[in-house]
C-alpha positions in Angstrom: 117.2 91.3 22.3 118.5 89.5 19.2 119.8 86.0 19.9 123.0 85.0 17.9 122.9 81.3 17.0 126.3 79.8 17.9 128.1 76.4 17.6 131.2 75.3 19.5 133.8 72.8 18.3 136.7 71.4 20.3 138.0 67.9 20.6 138.7 68.2 24.3 135.3 67.5 26.0 136.2 69.1 29.4 137.2 72.4 27.7 134.2 72.2 25.4 131.9 71.7 28.4 133.4 74.8 30.1 132.7 76.9 27.0 129.2 75.5 26.8 128.5 76.5 30.4 129.6 80.1 29.8 127.5 80.3 26.6 124.4 79.2 28.4 124.7 82.1 30.7 125.0 84.7 27.9 121.5 86.1 27.1 122.3 87.1 23.6 123.7 83.7 22.6 121.6 80.7 21.4 123.8 77.6 21.4 122.5 75.4 18.6 125.2 72.7 18.1 128.5 71.2 19.3 131.2 69.3 17.4 134.2 67.2 18.4 136.2 67.7 15.2 136.6 70.0 12.3 134.7 67.9 9.8 131.7 67.8 12.2 131.9 71.5 12.8 131.9 72.2 9.0 128.8 70.1 8.6 127.0 71.9 11.4 127.9 75.3 9.9 126.6 74.3 6.4 123.4 72.8 7.8 122.6 75.3 10.6 124.2 78.5 9.2 124.9 79.8 12.7 125.8 83.5 13.3 129.0 82.5 15.2 131.3 79.4 15.2 133.7 79.0 18.1 136.4 76.7 16.9 139.5 75.1 18.4 142.5 76.0 16.2 143.7 72.5 16.2 141.2 69.6 15.8 141.1 66.2 14.0 139.9 65.9 10.5 139.9 69.7 9.8 141.6 72.4 11.9 139.7 75.5 12.9 141.7 77.4 10.3 140.7 74.9 7.6 137.0 75.3 8.6 137.3 79.0 8.7 139.0 79.2 5.2 136.5 76.7 3.7 133.4 78.5 5.0 134.7 82.0 4.2 135.5 80.9 0.6 131.9 79.6 0.3 130.6 83.1 1.4 128.6 81.9 4.4 127.8 84.7 6.8 129.1 82.8 9.9 131.7 84.8 12.0 134.5 82.8 13.6 136.2 82.9 17.0 139.3 80.7 17.1 140.6 79.2 20.4 144.2 78.3 20.8 147.2 77.8 23.1 149.5 79.4 20.5 150.9 82.9 20.8 153.2 82.6 17.8 152.6 85.4 15.3 152.2 83.1 12.3 149.2 81.5 13.9 147.7 84.8 14.6 148.4 86.0 11.1 146.9 82.8 9.6 143.8 83.2 11.7 143.2 86.8 10.4 143.9 85.9 6.8 141.5 83.0 7.1 138.7 85.4 8.1 138.6 85.0 11.9 136.8 87.7 13.8 138.1 86.6 17.2 141.4 85.0 18.5 141.3 83.8 22.1 144.1 82.2 24.0 142.7 79.2 25.9 144.4 80.3 29.1 142.0 83.3 29.2 139.2 82.1 26.9 136.6 81.5 29.6 137.1 85.0 31.1 137.3 86.7 27.7 134.5 85.0 26.0 131.7 87.4 26.8 133.6 90.5 25.8 134.8 88.7 22.6 131.3 87.7 21.6 129.9 91.2 22.3 132.6 92.6 19.9 132.2 89.9 17.2 128.4 90.3 17.2 128.9 94.1 16.6 131.2 93.4 13.6 134.5 94.0 15.5 137.6 92.0 15.7 138.7 90.8 19.2 141.8 89.2 20.6 142.8 88.4 24.1 144.6 91.2 26.0 147.4 88.7 26.7 147.8 88.2 23.0 147.9 91.9 22.3 150.7 92.3 24.9 152.6 89.4 23.4 152.4 90.9 19.9 153.6 94.3 21.1 156.4 92.8 23.2 157.7 90.6 20.4 158.4 93.1 17.7 161.6 92.5 15.7 163.7 94.9 13.8 161.9 94.3 10.5 158.6 95.2 12.1 160.2 98.3 13.7 161.2 99.4 10.2 157.6 98.8 9.1 156.3 101.1 11.8 158.9 103.7 11.0 157.9 103.5 7.3 154.2 103.8 8.2 154.9 106.9 10.4 156.8 108.5 7.5 154.3 107.9 4.7 150.9 108.2 6.3 149.1 111.4 6.8 148.0 112.5 10.3 144.4 111.5 9.5 145.5 108.1 8.2 147.5 107.5 11.4 144.4 108.3 13.4 142.4 105.9 11.3 145.1 103.2 11.7 145.0 103.7 15.5 141.3 103.3 15.6 141.5 100.2 13.4 144.0 98.7 15.9 141.3 99.3 18.6 138.9 97.2 16.5 136.7 100.1 15.6 134.4 99.5 12.6 134.3 102.0 9.7 131.0 103.3 10.9 132.4 103.9 14.4 135.5 105.6 13.0 133.3 107.8 10.8 131.2 108.9 13.8 134.3 109.6 15.9 136.0 111.7 13.2 132.8 113.3 11.8 133.4 112.0 8.3 131.5 109.6 6.1 131.9 105.8 6.1 132.9 106.2 2.4 135.8 108.5 3.4 136.9 106.1 6.1 137.0 103.2 3.6 139.1 105.4 1.3 141.5 106.1 4.1 141.7 102.3 4.8 142.4 101.6 1.2 145.1 104.3 0.9 146.8 103.1 4.1 146.9 99.5 2.8 148.3 100.8 -0.6 151.0 102.9 1.0 152.1 100.1 3.3 151.9 97.4 0.6 149.4 95.4 2.5 147.6 92.8 0.5 145.1 90.1 1.3 142.0 89.8 3.4 142.2 91.5 6.8 145.9 92.5 6.2 145.2 96.0 7.5 143.6 94.7 10.7 146.5 92.3 11.2 149.1 95.1 10.8 147.2 97.5 13.1 146.9 94.8 15.8 150.5 93.8 15.6 151.7 97.4 16.0 149.0 98.6 18.4 150.0 101.6 20.5 152.7 102.8 18.0 150.7 105.5 16.3 
C-alpha cells in the first residue's frame, strides 16, 4: 500500500497531539514532520515535499491560508487540509480559492480525519458534514437567485455533472458514471463555469459545494 507523507501544523499542542495520534493509526499515512506555526510549516513543505499538509487555518507567522496560497503558487504537489473553528462562508471560499483539498471543522476533525484523507489522497475535495449542512442552511436570496439561474441555463447533462462535482467526484469518476470521456467531462465543467460566470481556481467546486442538493 502506498504511504502518503504528511505533515501537521497547529499552534495548539494538545490539538496537534490529538491529530498526531490519529495519523499514527492510519496505515496509508507516513507522518514526517510537525510545526507549531505557519512559517515552520512552510519550511517543512519546501524541504520535505510531503504529499499532504494538515494546517490550522489560523497560526502565528503565516496562516494556513497563507501557506496554502504560497505553496500552490510555487507549484508544489502538496495537497492541503485546513482545520478551523470557522463556519463562515468567506473562510470556506478563501480556503478553496487558495487551493485547499479539505476543510475540516475542529469540532469534528478527529472523527472526520480518516475519511478526509482517503478522499484527498484520491484527488477529491472533502469537507465536514457539519460544514455542508451549514452551507446549505445559510443560503441567502442572492444565492437562491444563482441556483435559479443555474437551473435555467444549464443543460440536463450539465446539471448531472454539477451534482456529481458537489459530491466531490473527480472528472474520471464522473466519466465512468456517465459513460463518457474525461475530455467530455472537462468540457462540461468548462461550459458550466462559463454559463455561471465562475472565475478563479476551484470556483466550480465552491459553487457546487455551497449549493449541494439543489440540482
